[in-house]
Z-matrix of the N, CA and C atoms (Angstrom, degrees):
N
C 1 1.447
C 2 1.523 1 109.10
N 3 1.337 2 115.38 1 154.89
C 4 1.458 3 120.65 2 176.56
C 5 1.522 4 109.32 3 -155.74
N 6 1.308 5 117.02 4 158.71
C 7 1.455 6 121.49 5 173.45
C 8 1.520 7 106.91 6 -77.84
N 9 1.347 8 117.57 7 129.27
C 10 1.459 9 119.52 8 -178.70
C 11 1.522 10 112.79 9 -104.39
N 12 1.340 11 118.18 10 -32.22
C 13 1.458 12 119.49 11 175.48
C 14 1.516 13 111.63 12 -163.87
N 15 1.321 14 114.80 13 162.62
C 16 1.458 15 123.56 14 170.76
C 17 1.516 16 106.59 15 -115.67
N 18 1.326 17 117.90 16 132.40
C 19 1.461 18 121.61 17 -178.00
C 20 1.525 19 109.86 18 -101.38
N 21 1.338 20 115.06 19 131.68
C 22 1.458 21 122.25 20 174.58
C 23 1.519 22 108.58 21 -123.02
N 24 1.321 23 117.30 22 131.70
C 25 1.461 24 120.84 23 173.22
C 26 1.525 25 107.80 24 -84.07
N 27 1.328 26 116.65 25 130.69
C 28 1.456 27 121.19 26 -176.09
C 29 1.516 28 110.78 27 -123.76
N 30 1.336 29 116.01 28 152.35
C 31 1.454 30 121.23 29 -177.55
C 32 1.515 31 113.83 30 -83.13
N 33 1.322 32 117.61 31 -28.13
C 34 1.460 33 122.55 32 -179.85
C 35 1.519 34 107.69 33 -142.85
N 36 1.320 35 116.74 34 105.68
C 37 1.460 36 121.39 35 -171.70
C 38 1.522 37 112.25 36 -63.44
N 39 1.310 38 118.40 37 -44.73
C 40 1.466 39 119.94 38 -179.11
C 41 1.525 40 111.33 39 -61.25
N 42 1.322 41 117.16 40 -42.11
C 43 1.467 42 121.42 41 177.70
C 44 1.529 43 110.53 42 -60.85
N 45 1.324 44 116.81 43 -42.38
C 46 1.459 45 120.74 44 -179.72
C 47 1.523 46 111.70 45 -69.34
N 48 1.326 47 117.30 46 -42.73
C 49 1.465 48 120.01 47 177.18
C 50 1.526 49 109.68 48 -59.38
N 51 1.332 50 116.89 49 -43.82
C 52 1.464 51 119.85 50 178.72
C 53 1.524 52 111.33 51 -60.07
N 54 1.328 53 117.59 52 -41.87
C 55 1.466 54 120.61 53 178.90
C 56 1.528 55 110.77 54 -61.93
N 57 1.313 56 116.55 55 -52.06
C 58 1.466 57 119.46 56 -175.31
C 59 1.529 58 112.45 57 -67.98
N 60 1.327 59 118.11 58 -31.66
C 61 1.470 60 120.31 59 -179.86
C 62 1.527 61 111.40 60 -89.43
N 63 1.322 62 118.45 61 -50.62
C 64 1.466 63 121.13 62 -175.10
C 65 1.520 64 113.15 63 -77.30
N 66 1.329 65 118.03 64 -40.35
C 67 1.466 66 121.14 65 -176.60
C 68 1.522 67 111.59 66 -86.99
N 69 1.335 68 117.72 67 -44.76
C 70 1.463 69 120.22 68 -176.77
C 71 1.532 70 113.84 69 -97.89
N 72 1.326 71 117.81 70 -6.64
C 73 1.462 72 120.46 71 174.19
C 74 1.515 73 116.05 72 78.59
N 75 1.333 74 118.02 73 16.99
C 76 1.465 75 120.25 74 175.41
C 77 1.527 76 109.02 75 -78.18
N 78 1.316 77 116.26 76 172.19
C 79 1.463 78 121.99 77 175.56
C 80 1.518 79 109.00 78 -112.59
N 81 1.328 80 115.81 79 145.71
C 82 1.462 81 120.86 80 170.68
C 83 1.520 82 106.54 81 -77.10
N 84 1.317 83 116.55 82 115.74
C 85 1.460 84 121.89 83 -175.65
C 86 1.517 85 112.12 84 -88.78
N 87 1.316 86 116.79 85 -39.11
C 88 1.464 87 121.17 86 177.01
C 89 1.516 88 109.49 87 -167.38
N 90 1.316 89 114.49 88 156.18
C 91 1.465 90 121.53 89 -179.84
C 92 1.517 91 107.78 90 -147.82
N 93 1.350 92 116.46 91 135.71
C 94 1.453 93 119.46 92 -179.49
C 95 1.516 94 110.42 93 -147.27
N 96 1.333 95 114.97 94 134.39
C 97 1.464 96 122.09 95 174.26
C 98 1.522 97 109.55 96 -87.59
N 99 1.330 98 115.67 97 145.18
C 100 1.458 99 123.25 98 175.54
C 101 1.529 100 107.21 99 -125.45
N 102 1.352 101 117.25 100 79.86
C 103 1.473 102 121.01 101 -173.72
C 104 1.517 103 114.20 102 -56.70
N 105 1.321 104 118.13 103 -38.14
C 106 1.468 105 119.57 104 -179.14
C 107 1.524 106 111.59 105 -66.11
N 108 1.331 107 116.80 106 -31.48
C 109 1.457 108 120.79 107 177.89
C 110 1.519 109 113.46 108 -93.93
N 111 1.337 110 116.65 109 -6.69
C 112 1.456 111 123.62 110 179.80
C 113 1.528 112 111.82 111 58.91
N 114 1.344 113 116.19 112 48.31
C 115 1.456 114 120.53 113 175.13
C 116 1.524 115 109.85 114 -149.37
N 117 1.344 116 114.76 115 162.17
C 118 1.459 117 122.76 116 176.13
C 119 1.517 118 107.87 117 -129.63
N 120 1.327 119 116.26 118 139.53
C 121 1.457 120 122.57 119 175.01
C 122 1.523 121 109.11 120 -113.35
N 123 1.323 122 116.06 121 138.55
C 124 1.457 123 121.86 122 172.81
C 125 1.522 124 107.14 123 -134.33
N 126 1.319 125 116.31 124 136.86
C 127 1.455 126 121.75 125 179.41
C 128 1.518 127 108.66 126 -113.22
N 129 1.336 128 116.15 127 128.25
C 130 1.457 129 122.40 128 179.46
C 131 1.522 130 109.12 129 -125.36
N 132 1.322 131 116.07 130 151.93
C 133 1.457 132 119.39 131 178.19
C 134 1.512 133 111.93 132 -178.19
N 135 1.324 134 114.61 133 177.25
C 136 1.463 135 121.77 134 179.28
C 137 1.521 136 112.03 135 -91.58
N 138 1.305 137 116.76 136 -16.27
C 139 1.458 138 121.63 137 179.72
C 140 1.511 139 109.63 138 -143.36
N 141 1.317 140 115.14 139 -177.37
C 142 1.464 141 120.35 140 -179.46
C 143 1.525 142 110.68 141 -71.94
N 144 1.313 143 115.59 142 149.82
C 145 1.468 144 120.90 143 179.95
C 146 1.517 145 112.57 144 -60.78
N 147 1.317 146 117.59 145 -27.34
C 148 1.460 147 120.69 146 179.62
C 149 1.522 148 112.30 147 -72.13
N 150 1.353 149 116.57 148 -18.51
C 151 1.467 150 120.50 149 -174.57
C 152 1.523 151 114.48 150 -112.78
N 153 1.327 152 117.48 151 -28.85
C 154 1.460 153 120.47 152 -173.62
C 155 1.522 154 110.17 153 -136.70
N 156 1.322 155 115.41 154 161.54
C 157 1.465 156 120.09 155 172.46
C 158 1.523 157 108.46 156 -74.29
N 159 1.327 158 117.08 157 144.04
C 160 1.459 159 122.81 158 -178.04
C 161 1.524 160 109.12 159 -128.70
N 162 1.329 161 115.73 160 177.92
C 163 1.457 162 121.52 161 178.06
C 164 1.516 163 108.66 162 -112.00
N 165 1.314 164 115.62 163 129.17
C 166 1.463 165 122.36 164 174.23
C 167 1.522 166 107.92 165 -97.28
N 168 1.319 167 116.96 166 118.57
C 169 1.455 168 122.45 167 176.10
C 170 1.524 169 107.60 168 -98.08
N 171 1.316 170 117.37 169 122.77
C 172 1.461 171 122.16 170 -177.37
C 173 1.519 172 109.50 171 -114.41
N 174 1.332 173 115.51 172 121.74
C 175 1.456 174 120.86 173 175.52
C 176 1.527 175 108.40 174 -110.59
N 177 1.328 176 115.89 175 111.68
C 178 1.462 177 121.16 176 172.25
C 179 1.518 178 106.35 177 -84.74
N 180 1.323 179 116.47 178 122.12
C 181 1.458 180 121.42 179 -169.19
C 182 1.522 181 114.10 180 -59.93
N 183 1.308 182 118.01 181 -24.45
C 184 1.462 183 121.13 182 -176.13
C 185 1.530 184 113.30 183 -99.13
N 186 1.335 185 117.91 184 8.40
C 187 1.462 186 121.59 185 -178.14
C 188 1.525 187 108.96 186 -131.03
N 189 1.326 188 116.72 187 125.70
C 190 1.462 189 118.75 188 -179.51
C 191 1.522 190 113.61 189 -113.16
N 192 1.344 191 117.20 190 4.30
C 193 1.463 192 120.34 191 -179.79
C 194 1.532 193 109.00 192 -156.52
N 195 1.322 194 116.50 193 142.95
C 196 1.465 195 122.31 194 177.40
C 197 1.514 196 109.52 195 -129.19
N 198 1.323 197 116.02 196 147.92
C 199 1.454 198 121.52 197 168.81
C 200 1.526 199 106.44 198 -83.21
N 201 1.319 200 117.43 199 129.61
C 202 1.461 201 119.95 200 -174.36
C 203 1.519 202 113.40 201 -73.93
N 204 1.296 203 118.14 202 -24.36
C 205 1.460 204 119.22 203 -179.48
C 206 1.513 205 111.61 204 79.54
N 207 1.320 206 115.95 205 -177.01
C 208 1.459 207 119.73 206 -177.19
C 209 1.526 208 113.11 207 -115.72
N 210 1.315 209 119.11 208 -3.66
C 211 1.466 210 120.75 209 -177.05
C 212 1.529 211 112.39 210 -84.97
N 213 1.324 212 117.17 211 -36.28
C 214 1.462 213 120.15 212 -178.46
C 215 1.519 214 110.09 213 -72.01
N 216 1.322 215 115.92 214 137.20
C 217 1.461 216 120.17 215 179.17
C 218 1.514 217 111.94 216 -101.38
N 219 1.329 218 116.58 217 -78.03
C 220 1.452 219 120.55 218 -177.78
C 221 1.519 220 110.37 219 -166.83
N 222 1.321 221 115.07 220 167.93
C 223 1.452 222 123.21 221 170.50
C 224 1.519 223 106.09 222 -105.58
N 225 1.329 224 117.98 223 133.12
C 226 1.463 225 121.81 224 -178.59
C 227 1.530 226 110.33 225 -100.99
N 228 1.336 227 114.61 226 135.70
C 229 1.459 228 122.15 227 178.66
C 230 1.527 229 107.37 228 -126.29
N 231 1.323 230 116.29 229 124.29
C 232 1.461 231 121.44 230 179.51
C 233 1.526 232 109.89 231 -87.42
N 234 1.321 233 116.39 232 141.61
C 235 1.455 234 121.30 233 179.81
C 236 1.524 235 110.48 234 -137.80
N 237 1.330 236 116.31 235 150.27
C 238 1.467 237 121.28 236 179.15
C 239 1.524 238 111.95 237 -73.99
N 240 1.328 239 118.03 238 -29.15
C 241 1.466 240 122.32 239 -177.71
C 242 1.526 241 108.61 240 -139.37
N 243 1.303 242 116.31 241 93.49
C 244 1.458 243 122.68 242 -175.31
C 245 1.524 244 112.11 243 -58.26
N 246 1.308 245 117.11 244 -44.64
C 247 1.462 246 120.52 245 -175.31
C 248 1.531 247 110.87 246 -68.20
N 249 1.319 248 117.78 247 -41.54
C 250 1.467 249 121.25 248 176.75
C 251 1.529 250 110.23 249 -66.46
N 252 1.325 251 116.86 250 -38.02
C 253 1.465 252 121.08 251 178.66
C 254 1.525 253 110.16 252 -62.02
N 255 1.330 254 117.56 253 -44.26
C 256 1.465 255 120.93 254 179.72
C 257 1.524 256 110.64 255 -64.12
N 258 1.315 257 117.37 256 -39.69
C 259 1.461 258 120.61 257 178.15
C 260 1.527 259 110.23 258 -64.51
N 261 1.316 260 116.17 259 -38.70
C 262 1.466 261 120.85 260 178.17
C 263 1.533 262 110.69 261 -65.78
N 264 1.333 263 116.95 262 -40.73
C 265 1.475 264 120.94 263 177.11
C 266 1.528 265 109.84 264 -59.48
N 267 1.331 266 116.84 265 -45.44
C 268 1.472 267 120.73 266 178.95
C 269 1.531 268 110.90 267 -61.99
N 270 1.325 269 116.35 268 -46.50
C 271 1.466 270 121.76 269 -178.58
C 272 1.524 271 111.08 270 -59.72
N 273 1.324 272 116.70 271 -33.74
C 274 1.459 273 121.62 272 -177.44
C 275 1.523 274 112.58 273 -89.77
N 276 1.330 275 117.48 274 6.78
C 277 1.452 276 120.76 275 174.35
C 278 1.509 277 115.75 276 98.77
N 279 1.318 278 118.53 277 3.94
C 280 1.461 279 121.73 278 178.23
C 281 1.519 280 110.96 279 -85.17
N 282 1.310 281 116.10 280 165.45
C 283 1.456 282 121.99 281 -178.04
C 284 1.522 283 109.97 282 -121.08
N 285 1.315 284 116.26 283 123.10
C 286 1.463 285 121.85 284 176.31
C 287 1.527 286 107.30 285 -81.89
N 288 1.329 287 116.94 286 122.54
C 289 1.462 288 120.41 287 -178.52
C 290 1.527 289 112.38 288 -97.32
N 291 1.315 290 116.95 289 -15.33
C 292 1.472 291 122.31 290 172.80
C 293 1.517 292 105.40 291 -139.96
N 294 1.315 293 116.05 292 114.82
C 295 1.453 294 121.18 293 -176.53
C 296 1.531 295 110.75 294 -61.40
N 297 1.329 296 117.67 295 150.93
C 298 1.461 297 120.25 296 -179.45
C 299 1.520 298 111.78 297 -64.12
N 300 1.314 299 114.28 298 143.58
C 301 1.453 300 121.27 299 178.22
C 302 1.514 301 109.58 300 164.40
N 303 1.336 302 116.05 301 178.44
C 304 1.469 303 118.89 302 -178.86
C 305 1.523 304 111.68 303 -66.69
N 306 1.333 305 115.26 304 143.32
C 307 1.453 306 119.44 305 176.84
C 308 1.526 307 109.64 306 -72.22
N 309 1.315 308 116.10 307 155.74
C 310 1.462 309 119.97 308 177.31
C 311 1.521 310 108.91 309 -61.97
N 312 1.304 311 115.99 310 138.03
C 313 1.465 312 122.66 311 175.91
C 314 1.528 313 112.09 312 63.09
N 315 1.332 314 118.24 313 26.90
C 316 1.463 315 119.33 314 179.71
C 317 1.511 316 111.59 315 -161.27
N 318 1.312 317 114.95 316 179.66
C 319 1.454 318 121.64 317 -177.44
C 320 1.524 319 112.77 318 -106.15
N 321 1.317 320 117.41 319 -17.17
C 322 1.459 321 121.50 320 -176.75
C 323 1.524 322 109.97 321 -65.85
N 324 1.323 323 116.17 322 134.39
C 325 1.464 324 121.14 323 177.47
C 326 1.522 325 109.04 324 -92.55
N 327 1.338 326 115.35 325 129.96
C 328 1.456 327 121.42 326 -176.07
C 329 1.529 328 110.09 327 -138.43
N 330 1.328 329 115.58 328 166.57
C 331 1.458 330 123.83 329 170.07
C 332 1.520 331 106.07 330 -150.44
N 333 1.329 332 116.75 331 165.47
C 334 1.457 333 120.80 332 177.07
C 335 1.520 334 110.14 333 -130.06
N 336 1.325 335 114.98 334 146.35
C 337 1.455 336 123.84 335 175.18
C 338 1.527 337 106.35 336 -135.62
N 339 1.322 338 117.14 337 153.62
C 340 1.468 339 121.00 338 175.95
C 341 1.515 340 109.22 339 -114.49
N 342 1.332 341 115.22 340 141.78
C 343 1.469 342 119.35 341 176.76
C 344 1.533 343 108.67 342 -82.31
N 345 1.331 344 118.67 343 176.14
C 346 1.465 345 120.49 344 -176.23
C 347 1.527 346 114.99 345 -60.62
N 348 1.336 347 117.89 346 -21.60
C 349 1.459 348 120.54 347 178.42
C 350 1.519 349 112.48 348 -94.70
N 351 1.327 350 117.36 349 0.14
C 352 1.460 351 121.06 350 177.34
C 353 1.514 352 115.25 351 96.73
N 354 1.330 353 118.67 352 1.47
C 355 1.463 354 120.70 353 178.04
C 356 1.522 355 110.17 354 -70.01
N 357 1.319 356 116.08 355 139.12
C 358 1.462 357 121.49 356 -179.15
C 359 1.526 358 110.64 357 -87.20
N 360 1.332 359 114.66 358 137.45
C 361 1.464 360 121.77 359 174.09
C 362 1.529 361 106.94 360 -124.23
N 363 1.321 362 116.27 361 126.88
C 364 1.455 363 121.29 362 178.53
C 365 1.519 364 107.83 363 -96.70
N 366 1.314 365 116.14 364 127.64
C 367 1.457 366 122.09 365 175.09
C 368 1.523 367 106.81 366 -99.51
N 369 1.328 368 116.93 367 126.28
C 370 1.462 369 121.94 368 -174.23
C 371 1.524 370 109.80 369 -121.09
N 372 1.326 371 116.08 370 130.25
C 373 1.462 372 121.83 371 176.80
C 374 1.528 373 109.34 372 -69.64
N 375 1.322 374 117.13 373 124.64
C 376 1.461 375 122.06 374 176.32
C 377 1.530 376 109.19 375 -65.44
N 378 1.319 377 116.64 376 138.12
C 379 1.467 378 123.35 377 176.41
C 380 1.520 379 113.66 378 58.28
N 381 1.338 380 117.98 379 36.16
C 382 1.465 381 117.70 380 177.69
C 383 1.501 382 111.08 381 -99.34
């Protein structure tokens, strides 16, 4: 067994696809409209769905905003150079909500960014 994707409901699919592809450097893997159900699914990721876990972005056509709730935490993305990654996020129009540095009570270096719908993404330095 393996995790194949995490699903996020988004208010504006094009805006979210642009964030995940242009700001975070993922690729749009596939996108499909479901007119009878009034929703569209788009899958984004760094690799193919057969090899890595990806993110499913779901746009329900009749909903443009969601309350995030308190149970969801974040999606973690590993990077070879955390500080360069954060600078790239800023350059591409993203906002770092927790500057890169060591986590409290630990040695791992992390940072946080939020997507256009407010979902938290943790950027983690590989081998820190």
